C-alpha positions in Angstrom: -60.0 -31.7 -2.3 -56.4 -30.6 -3.0 -57.4 -27.0 -3.5 -59.3 -27.0 -0.2 -56.2 -28.2 1.6 -54.0 -25.6 -0.1 -56.5 -22.9 0.9 -56.6 -24.1 4.5 -52.8 -24.2 4.6 -52.5 -20.7 3.2 -55.0 -19.1 5.6 -53.1 -17.2 8.3 -55.8 -18.1 10.8 -54.7 -21.7 10.7 -51.0 -21.2 11.3 -51.1 -22.0 15.0 -52.8 -25.3 14.3 -50.3 -26.1 11.5 -47.4 -25.4 13.7 -48.7 -28.0 16.3 -49.0 -30.9 13.8 -46.6 -33.6 14.7 -47.4 -36.3 12.2 -48.4 -36.3 8.5 -49.5 -39.4 6.6 -49.6 -38.9 2.8 -49.5 -42.6 1.8 -51.4 -44.1 -1.1 -52.1 -40.7 -2.7 -51.3 -39.6 -6.2 -48.7 -37.0 -5.1 -46.4 -35.5 -7.7 -44.7 -33.2 -5.2 -44.7 -32.8 -1.5 -46.3 -29.6 -0.1 -44.2 -27.0 1.6 -43.5 -28.5 5.0 -41.7 -25.5 6.5 -44.8 -24.3 8.5 -45.0 -27.6 10.3 -42.4 -26.7 12.9 -43.4 -29.4 15.3 -43.4 -32.2 12.7 -41.8 -35.4 14.0 -43.1 -38.1 11.6 -43.7 -37.9 7.8 -45.0 -40.9 5.9 -45.6 -41.0 2.2 -45.7 -44.7 1.4 -46.9 -45.9 -2.0 -47.0 -42.5 -3.6 -46.0 -41.4 -7.1 -43.4 -38.9 -6.0 -40.3 -38.7 -8.2 -38.2 -36.2 -6.2 -38.3 -35.6 -2.5 -36.7 -32.5 -1.0 -37.0 -32.0 2.7 -35.1 -29.4 4.7 -35.1 -27.4 7.9 -37.4 -29.3 10.1 -35.5 -29.4 13.4 -37.8 -31.9 15.2 -38.4 -34.4 12.4 -37.4 -37.9 13.6 -38.9 -40.4 11.2 -39.4 -40.4 7.4 -41.2 -43.3 5.8 -41.1 -43.5 2.0 -41.4 -47.2 1.6 -42.7 -48.7 -1.7 -42.3 -45.6 -3.9 -41.5 -47.1 -7.3 -41.3 -43.7 -9.0 -38.9 -42.1 -6.5 -35.6 -41.3 -8.1 -34.0 -38.4 -6.1 -34.0 -38.0 -2.3 -32.6 -34.7 -0.9 -32.5 -34.2 2.8 -30.8 -31.3 4.6 -30.7 -29.7 8.0 -32.7 -32.4 9.9 -30.8 -32.5 13.1 -33.2 -34.9 14.9 -33.7 -37.4 12.1 -33.5 -41.0 13.5 -35.0 -43.2 10.8 -35.2 -42.9 7.0 -37.2 -45.9 5.6 -37.0 -46.2 1.8 -37.4 -50.0 1.5 -38.9 -51.1 -1.8 -38.3 -47.7 -3.3 -36.1 -47.2 -6.4 -34.0 -44.2 -5.3 -31.2 -43.5 -7.7 -29.7 -40.4 -6.2 -29.3 -39.4 -2.5 -28.3 -35.9 -1.5 -27.8 -35.6 2.3 -26.6 -32.6 4.2 -26.4 -31.9 7.9 -28.0 -35.1 9.1 -27.1 -36.9 12.4 -24.3 -39.5 11.9 -26.4 -42.1 13.7 -29.5 -41.8 11.4 -30.7 -45.3 10.5 -31.3 -45.7 6.8 -33.5 -48.7 5.9 -33.1 -49.6 2.2 
């Protein structure tokens, strides 16, 4: 199934559809890494609750407002940069050891 998703994402014929995606839910999947989110230019909400991610690196998504990474026991490093619309980062019940934030709004709510 993962290979099918990768193939669909890589197909130039699907780029318009990808660009219109506003919400992605990746919860309760055995994810090791996040896919490249750069093509999702309209993305507003990303949820990856209860995953097996260790490192999260998200950058350059100008419309992204909500990140939900609750209950990620393996998550150690969280890097966010250039997310000017981010309103909420929810990492409750996650064991993040290192945060690297750059160019986020001062009023972003972080739920730990």
